[in-house]
PyMOL Python script that loads the backbone (N, CA, C, O; Angstrom):
from pymol import cmd

cmd.read_pdbstr("""\
ATOM      1  N   UNK A   1       0.841  -1.171   0.000  1.00  0.00           N
ATOM      2  CA  UNK A   1       0.000   0.000   0.000  1.00  0.00           C
ATOM      3  C   UNK A   1       0.895   1.245   0.000  1.00  0.00           C
ATOM      4  O   UNK A   1       1.957   1.249   0.622  1.00  0.00           O
ATOM      5  N   UNK A   2       0.473   2.276  -0.683  1.00  0.00           N
ATOM      6  CA  UNK A   2       1.272   3.502  -0.726  1.00  0.00           C
ATOM      7  C   UNK A   2       1.471   4.078   0.673  1.00  0.00           C
ATOM      8  O   UNK A   2       0.529   4.165   1.460  1.00  0.00           O
ATOM      9  N   UNK A   3       2.689   4.462   0.968  1.00  0.00           N
ATOM     10  CA  UNK A   3       3.002   5.070   2.248  1.00  0.00           C
ATOM     11  C   UNK A   3       3.168   4.086   3.397  1.00  0.00           C
ATOM     12  O   UNK A   3       3.457   4.494   4.522  1.00  0.00           O
ATOM     13  N   UNK A   4       2.991   2.810   3.133  1.00  0.00           N
ATOM     14  CA  UNK A   4       3.127   1.795   4.174  1.00  0.00           C
ATOM     15  C   UNK A   4       4.608   1.513   4.404  1.00  0.00           C
ATOM     16  O   UNK A   4       5.366   1.381   3.443  1.00  0.00           O
ATOM     17  N   UNK A   5       5.025   1.419   5.651  1.00  0.00           N
ATOM     18  CA  UNK A   5       6.429   1.101   5.923  1.00  0.00           C
ATOM     19  C   UNK A   5       6.814  -0.253   5.313  1.00  0.00           C
ATOM     20  O   UNK A   5       5.988  -1.161   5.228  1.00  0.00           O
ATOM     21  N   UNK A   6       8.053  -0.371   4.897  1.00  0.00           N
ATOM     22  CA  UNK A   6       8.543  -1.567   4.235  1.00  0.00           C
ATOM     23  C   UNK A   6       8.311  -2.826   5.064  1.00  0.00           C
ATOM     24  O   UNK A   6       7.894  -3.851   4.525  1.00  0.00           O
ATOM     25  N   UNK A   7       8.574  -2.761   6.359  1.00  0.00           N
ATOM     26  CA  UNK A   7       8.417  -3.936   7.215  1.00  0.00           C
ATOM     27  C   UNK A   7       6.977  -4.452   7.167  1.00  0.00           C
ATOM     28  O   UNK A   7       6.756  -5.660   7.074  1.00  0.00           O
ATOM     29  N   UNK A   8       6.007  -3.556   7.229  1.00  0.00           N
ATOM     30  CA  UNK A   8       4.604  -3.965   7.178  1.00  0.00           C
ATOM     31  C   UNK A   8       4.259  -4.559   5.816  1.00  0.00           C
ATOM     32  O   UNK A   8       3.505  -5.529   5.733  1.00  0.00           O
ATOM     33  N   UNK A   9       4.801  -3.988   4.760  1.00  0.00           N
ATOM     34  CA  UNK A   9       4.561  -4.500   3.414  1.00  0.00           C
ATOM     35  C   UNK A   9       5.108  -5.916   3.281  1.00  0.00           C
ATOM     36  O   UNK A   9       4.440  -6.791   2.730  1.00  0.00           O
ATOM     37  N   UNK A  10       6.319  -6.144   3.783  1.00  0.00           N
ATOM     38  CA  UNK A  10       6.927  -7.470   3.714  1.00  0.00           C
ATOM     39  C   UNK A  10       6.161  -8.480   4.562  1.00  0.00           C
ATOM     40  O   UNK A  10       5.979  -9.624   4.147  1.00  0.00           O
ATOM     41  N   UNK A  11       5.718  -8.075   5.728  1.00  0.00           N
ATOM     42  CA  UNK A  11       4.957  -8.970   6.599  1.00  0.00           C
ATOM     43  C   UNK A  11       3.638  -9.362   5.936  1.00  0.00           C
ATOM     44  O   UNK A  11       3.231 -10.522   6.002  1.00  0.00           O
ATOM     45  N   UNK A  12       2.976  -8.408   5.303  1.00  0.00           N
ATOM     46  CA  UNK A  12       1.717  -8.692   4.617  1.00  0.00           C
ATOM     47  C   UNK A  12       1.957  -9.645   3.450  1.00  0.00           C
ATOM     48  O   UNK A  12       1.183 -10.581   3.246  1.00  0.00           O
ATOM     49  N   UNK A  13       3.021  -9.415   2.684  1.00  0.00           N
ATOM     50  CA  UNK A  13       3.343 -10.280   1.549  1.00  0.00           C
ATOM     51  C   UNK A  13       3.665 -11.703   2.033  1.00  0.00           C
ATOM     52  O   UNK A  13       3.236 -12.681   1.421  1.00  0.00           O
ATOM     53  N   UNK A  14       4.416 -11.813   3.125  1.00  0.00           N
ATOM     54  CA  UNK A  14       4.756 -13.121   3.680  1.00  0.00           C
ATOM     55  C   UNK A  14       3.495 -13.855   4.118  1.00  0.00           C
ATOM     56  O   UNK A  14       3.330 -15.040   3.829  1.00  0.00           O
ATOM     57  N   UNK A  15       2.619 -13.163   4.803  1.00  0.00           N
ATOM     58  CA  UNK A  15       1.366 -13.757   5.278  1.00  0.00           C
ATOM     59  C   UNK A  15       0.541 -14.286   4.103  1.00  0.00           C
ATOM     60  O   UNK A  15       0.018 -15.399   4.156  1.00  0.00           O
ATOM     61  N   UNK A  16       0.431 -13.489   3.053  1.00  0.00           N
ATOM     62  CA  UNK A  16      -0.353 -13.911   1.892  1.00  0.00           C
ATOM     63  C   UNK A  16       0.292 -15.098   1.178  1.00  0.00           C
ATOM     64  O   UNK A  16      -0.412 -15.991   0.706  1.00  0.00           O
ATOM     65  N   UNK A  17       1.621 -15.117   1.094  1.00  0.00           N
ATOM     66  CA  UNK A  17       2.325 -16.244   0.464  1.00  0.00           C
ATOM     67  C   UNK A  17       2.089 -17.531   1.252  1.00  0.00           C
ATOM     68  O   UNK A  17       1.895 -18.594   0.663  1.00  0.00           O
ATOM     69  N   UNK A  18       2.104 -17.437   2.567  1.00  0.00           N
ATOM     70  CA  UNK A  18       1.867 -18.599   3.413  1.00  0.00           C
ATOM     71  C   UNK A  18       0.433 -19.096   3.233  1.00  0.00           C
ATOM     72  O   UNK A  18       0.203 -20.294   3.072  1.00  0.00           O
ATOM     73  N   UNK A  19      -0.522 -18.178   3.262  1.00  0.00           N
ATOM     74  CA  UNK A  19      -1.919 -18.561   3.094  1.00  0.00           C
ATOM     75  C   UNK A  19      -2.150 -19.229   1.738  1.00  0.00           C
ATOM     76  O   UNK A  19      -2.878 -20.217   1.646  1.00  0.00           O
ATOM     77  N   UNK A  20      -1.537 -18.695   0.701  1.00  0.00           N
ATOM     78  CA  UNK A  20      -1.701 -19.261  -0.643  1.00  0.00           C
ATOM     79  C   UNK A  20      -1.077 -20.657  -0.716  1.00  0.00           C
ATOM     80  O   UNK A  20      -1.686 -21.583  -1.252  1.00  0.00           O
ATOM     81  N   UNK A  21       0.134 -20.806  -0.179  1.00  0.00           N
ATOM     82  CA  UNK A  21       0.798 -22.111  -0.205  1.00  0.00           C
ATOM     83  C   UNK A  21      -0.014 -23.150   0.554  1.00  0.00           C
ATOM     84  O   UNK A  21      -0.137 -24.288   0.102  1.00  0.00           O
ATOM     85  N   UNK A  22      -0.564 -22.777   1.688  1.00  0.00           N
ATOM     86  CA  UNK A  22      -1.384 -23.711   2.458  1.00  0.00           C
ATOM     87  C   UNK A  22      -2.659 -24.078   1.708  1.00  0.00           C
ATOM     88  O   UNK A  22      -3.101 -25.226   1.756  1.00  0.00           O
ATOM     89  N   UNK A  23      -3.245 -23.113   1.020  1.00  0.00           N
ATOM     90  CA  UNK A  23      -4.461 -23.392   0.251  1.00  0.00           C
ATOM     91  C   UNK A  23      -4.155 -24.347  -0.902  1.00  0.00           C
ATOM     92  O   UNK A  23      -4.894 -25.305  -1.130  1.00  0.00           O
ATOM     93  N   UNK A  24      -3.071 -24.088  -1.624  1.00  0.00           N
ATOM     94  CA  UNK A  24      -2.683 -24.934  -2.759  1.00  0.00           C
ATOM     95  C   UNK A  24      -2.354 -26.351  -2.283  1.00  0.00           C
ATOM     96  O   UNK A  24      -2.612 -27.327  -2.987  1.00  0.00           O
ATOM     97  N   UNK A  25      -1.789 -26.449  -1.092  1.00  0.00           N
ATOM     98  CA  UNK A  25      -1.371 -27.753  -0.550  1.00  0.00           C
ATOM     99  C   UNK A  25      -2.435 -28.359   0.365  1.00  0.00           C
ATOM    100  O   UNK A  25      -2.139 -29.271   1.137  1.00  0.00           O
ATOM    101  N   UNK A  26      -3.656 -27.865   0.286  1.00  0.00           N
ATOM    102  CA  UNK A  26      -4.771 -28.386   1.088  1.00  0.00           C
ATOM    103  C   UNK A  26      -4.457 -28.435   2.576  1.00  0.00           C
ATOM    104  O   UNK A  26      -4.859 -29.370   3.268  1.00  0.00           O
ATOM    105  N   UNK A  27      -3.738 -27.429   3.070  1.00  0.00           N
ATOM    106  CA  UNK A  27      -3.432 -27.350   4.495  1.00  0.00           C
ATOM    107  C   UNK A  27      -2.273 -28.207   4.950  1.00  0.00           C
ATOM    108  O   UNK A  27      -1.947 -28.220   6.137  1.00  0.00           O
ATOM    109  N   UNK A  28      -1.637 -28.927   4.030  1.00  0.00           N
ATOM    110  CA  UNK A  28      -0.511 -29.786   4.400  1.00  0.00           C
ATOM    111  C   UNK A  28       0.719 -28.909   4.652  1.00  0.00           C
ATOM    112  O   UNK A  28       1.287 -28.337   3.721  1.00  0.00           O
ATOM    113  N   UNK A  29       1.117 -28.813   5.909  1.00  0.00           N
ATOM    114  CA  UNK A  29       2.214 -27.911   6.289  1.00  0.00           C
ATOM    115  C   UNK A  29       3.550 -28.322   5.695  1.00  0.00           C
ATOM    116  O   UNK A  29       4.338 -27.462   5.302  1.00  0.00           O
ATOM    117  N   UNK A  30       3.820 -29.612   5.624  1.00  0.00           N
ATOM    118  CA  UNK A  30       5.096 -30.082   5.068  1.00  0.00           C
ATOM    119  C   UNK A  30       5.210 -29.693   3.605  1.00  0.00           C
ATOM    120  O   UNK A  30       6.237 -29.165   3.178  1.00  0.00           O
ATOM    121  N   UNK A  31       4.156 -29.952   2.832  1.00  0.00           N
ATOM    122  CA  UNK A  31       4.183 -29.588   1.410  1.00  0.00           C
ATOM    123  C   UNK A  31       4.225 -28.077   1.219  1.00  0.00           C
ATOM    124  O   UNK A  31       4.898 -27.587   0.312  1.00  0.00           O
ATOM    125  N   UNK A  32       3.512 -27.334   2.063  1.00  0.00           N
ATOM    126  CA  UNK A  32       3.507 -25.872   1.961  1.00  0.00           C
ATOM    127  C   UNK A  32       4.905 -25.320   2.236  1.00  0.00           C
ATOM    128  O   UNK A  32       5.361 -24.411   1.542  1.00  0.00           O
ATOM    129  N   UNK A  33       5.581 -25.860   3.235  1.00  0.00           N
ATOM    130  CA  UNK A  33       6.937 -25.407   3.552  1.00  0.00           C
ATOM    131  C   UNK A  33       7.867 -25.668   2.373  1.00  0.00           C
ATOM    132  O   UNK A  33       8.668 -24.809   2.005  1.00  0.00           O
ATOM    133  N   UNK A  34       7.759 -26.855   1.784  1.00  0.00           N
ATOM    134  CA  UNK A  34       8.591 -27.171   0.616  1.00  0.00           C
ATOM    135  C   UNK A  34       8.283 -26.224  -0.538  1.00  0.00           C
ATOM    136  O   UNK A  34       9.191 -25.752  -1.222  1.00  0.00           O
ATOM    137  N   UNK A  35       7.008 -25.953  -0.749  1.00  0.00           N
ATOM    138  CA  UNK A  35       6.603 -25.038  -1.823  1.00  0.00           C
ATOM    139  C   UNK A  35       7.179 -23.629  -1.601  1.00  0.00           C
ATOM    140  O   UNK A  35       7.550 -22.941  -2.552  1.00  0.00           O
ATOM    141  N   UNK A  36       7.245 -23.222  -0.336  1.00  0.00           N
ATOM    142  CA  UNK A  36       7.782 -21.898  -0.001  1.00  0.00           C
ATOM    143  C   UNK A  36       9.315 -21.887   0.047  1.00  0.00           C
ATOM    144  O   UNK A  36       9.932 -20.823   0.083  1.00  0.00           O
ATOM    145  N   UNK A  37       9.926 -23.084   0.046  1.00  0.00           N
ATOM    146  CA  UNK A  37      11.384 -23.164   0.106  1.00  0.00           C
ATOM    147  C   UNK A  37      11.946 -22.880   1.480  1.00  0.00           C
ATOM    148  O   UNK A  37      13.056 -22.366   1.616  1.00  0.00           O
ATOM    149  N   UNK A  38      11.164 -23.222   2.512  1.00  0.00           N
ATOM    150  CA  UNK A  38      11.615 -23.010   3.889  1.00  0.00           C
ATOM    151  C   UNK A  38      11.467 -24.306   4.669  1.00  0.00           C
ATOM    152  O   UNK A  38      10.767 -25.225   4.244  1.00  0.00           O
ATOM    153  N   UNK A  39      12.128 -24.368   5.807  1.00  0.00           N
ATOM    154  CA  UNK A  39      12.014 -25.526   6.686  1.00  0.00           C
ATOM    155  C   UNK A  39      10.624 -25.542   7.322  1.00  0.00           C
ATOM    156  O   UNK A  39      10.003 -24.498   7.516  1.00  0.00           O
ATOM    157  N   UNK A  40      10.155 -26.736   7.639  1.00  0.00           N
ATOM    158  CA  UNK A  40       8.853 -26.869   8.281  1.00  0.00           C
ATOM    159  C   UNK A  40       8.819 -26.105   9.612  1.00  0.00           C
ATOM    160  O   UNK A  40       7.804 -25.505   9.965  1.00  0.00           O
ATOM    161  N   UNK A  41       9.925 -26.133  10.335  1.00  0.00           N
ATOM    162  CA  UNK A  41       9.989 -25.397  11.613  1.00  0.00           C
ATOM    163  C   UNK A  41       9.843 -23.885  11.393  1.00  0.00           C
ATOM    164  O   UNK A  41       9.238 -23.185  12.204  1.00  0.00           O
ATOM    165  N   UNK A  42      10.403 -23.403  10.295  1.00  0.00           N
ATOM    166  CA  UNK A  42      10.263 -21.978   9.979  1.00  0.00           C
ATOM    167  C   UNK A  42       8.817 -21.641   9.659  1.00  0.00           C
ATOM    168  O   UNK A  42       8.318 -20.581  10.037  1.00  0.00           O
ATOM    169  N   UNK A  43       8.143 -22.556   8.954  1.00  0.00           N
ATOM    170  CA  UNK A  43       6.731 -22.320   8.649  1.00  0.00           C
ATOM    171  C   UNK A  43       5.929 -22.237   9.939  1.00  0.00           C
ATOM    172  O   UNK A  43       5.069 -21.367  10.078  1.00  0.00           O
ATOM    173  N   UNK A  44       6.202 -23.137  10.888  1.00  0.00           N
ATOM    174  CA  UNK A  44       5.485 -23.103  12.169  1.00  0.00           C
ATOM    175  C   UNK A  44       5.724 -21.773  12.894  1.00  0.00           C
ATOM    176  O   UNK A  44       4.794 -21.207  13.469  1.00  0.00           O
ATOM    177  N   UNK A  45       6.948 -21.279  12.868  1.00  0.00           N
ATOM    178  CA  UNK A  45       7.259 -19.986  13.495  1.00  0.00           C
ATOM    179  C   UNK A  45       6.484 -18.857  12.821  1.00  0.00           C
ATOM    180  O   UNK A  45       5.946 -17.976  13.490  1.00  0.00           O
ATOM    181  N   UNK A  46       6.434 -18.893  11.493  1.00  0.00           N
ATOM    182  CA  UNK A  46       5.731 -17.849  10.749  1.00  0.00           C
ATOM    183  C   UNK A  46       4.216 -17.940  10.969  1.00  0.00           C
ATOM    184  O   UNK A  46       3.538 -16.915  11.050  1.00  0.00           O
ATOM    185  N   UNK A  47       3.689 -19.152  11.065  1.00  0.00           N
ATOM    186  CA  UNK A  47       2.266 -19.309  11.363  1.00  0.00           C
ATOM    187  C   UNK A  47       1.936 -18.654  12.704  1.00  0.00           C
ATOM    188  O   UNK A  47       0.928 -17.958  12.829  1.00  0.00           O
ATOM    189  N   UNK A  48       2.784 -18.876  13.698  1.00  0.00           N
ATOM    190  CA  UNK A  48       2.567 -18.275  15.012  1.00  0.00           C
ATOM    191  C   UNK A  48       2.704 -16.755  14.946  1.00  0.00           C
ATOM    192  O   UNK A  48       1.888 -16.030  15.515  1.00  0.00           O
ATOM    193  N   UNK A  49       3.734 -16.275  14.255  1.00  0.00           N
ATOM    194  CA  UNK A  49       3.976 -14.834  14.141  1.00  0.00           C
ATOM    195  C   UNK A  49       2.794 -14.114  13.504  1.00  0.00           C
ATOM    196  O   UNK A  49       2.449 -12.999  13.894  1.00  0.00           O
ATOM    197  N   UNK A  50       2.178 -14.765  12.518  1.00  0.00           N
ATOM    198  CA  UNK A  50       1.066 -14.142  11.797  1.00  0.00           C
ATOM    199  C   UNK A  50      -0.298 -14.552  12.356  1.00  0.00           C
ATOM    200  O   UNK A  50      -1.333 -14.201  11.790  1.00  0.00           O
ATOM    201  N   UNK A  51      -0.300 -15.288  13.458  1.00  0.00           N
ATOM    202  CA  UNK A  51      -1.528 -15.773  14.095  1.00  0.00           C
ATOM    203  C   UNK A  51      -2.413 -16.527  13.112  1.00  0.00           C
ATOM    204  O   UNK A  51      -3.631 -16.351  13.087  1.00  0.00           O
ATOM    205  N   UNK A  52      -1.779 -17.368  12.305  1.00  0.00           N
ATOM    206  CA  UNK A  52      -2.509 -18.181  11.342  1.00  0.00           C
ATOM    207  C   UNK A  52      -2.685 -19.586  11.908  1.00  0.00           C
ATOM    208  O   UNK A  52      -1.759 -20.153  12.488  1.00  0.00           O
ATOM    209  N   UNK A  53      -3.864 -20.131  11.737  1.00  0.00           N
ATOM    210  CA  UNK A  53      -4.130 -21.482  12.190  1.00  0.00           C
ATOM    211  C   UNK A  53      -4.500 -22.334  10.990  1.00  0.00           C
ATOM    212  O   UNK A  53      -5.178 -21.876  10.070  1.00  0.00           O
ATOM    213  N   UNK A  54      -4.052 -23.567  11.011  1.00  0.00           N
ATOM    214  CA  UNK A  54      -4.372 -24.522   9.955  1.00  0.00           C
ATOM    215  C   UNK A  54      -5.186 -25.628  10.601  1.00  0.00           C
ATOM    216  O   UNK A  54      -4.729 -26.271  11.546  1.00  0.00           O
ATOM    217  N   UNK A  55      -6.391 -25.850  10.094  1.00  0.00           N
ATOM    218  CA  UNK A  55      -7.193 -26.938  10.684  1.00  0.00           C
ATOM    219  C   UNK A  55      -6.506 -28.273  10.554  1.00  0.00           C
ATOM    220  O   UNK A  55      -5.837 -28.543   9.556  1.00  0.00           O
ATOM    221  N   UNK A  56      -6.668 -29.113  11.564  1.00  0.00           N
ATOM    222  CA  UNK A  56      -6.087 -30.457  11.514  1.00  0.00           C
ATOM    223  C   UNK A  56      -6.867 -31.273  10.495  1.00  0.00           C
ATOM    224  O   UNK A  56      -8.082 -31.129  10.353  1.00  0.00           O
ATOM    225  N   UNK A  57      -6.141 -32.131   9.792  1.00  0.00           N
ATOM    226  CA  UNK A  57      -6.783 -32.960   8.745  1.00  0.00           C
ATOM    227  C   UNK A  57      -7.640 -34.033   9.347  1.00  0.00           C
ATOM    228  O   UNK A  57      -8.251 -34.817   8.620  1.00  0.00           O
TER     229      UNK A  57
END
""", "prot")
cmd.dss("prot")
cmd.show_as("cartoon", "prot")
cmd.util.cbc("prot")
cmd.orient("prot")
């Protein structure tokens, strides 16, 4: 968004990338992490940071 600080812009982009990867991978965290090119533990940290929850299968 115009005038938005860079940190907020990056956080919003990260959140949306995580949500999209989880949607494409039907909520499978392992596949979503691989799709994002990050470790599964990093995905869990980012889920907590962004207050995102993934329903259990």
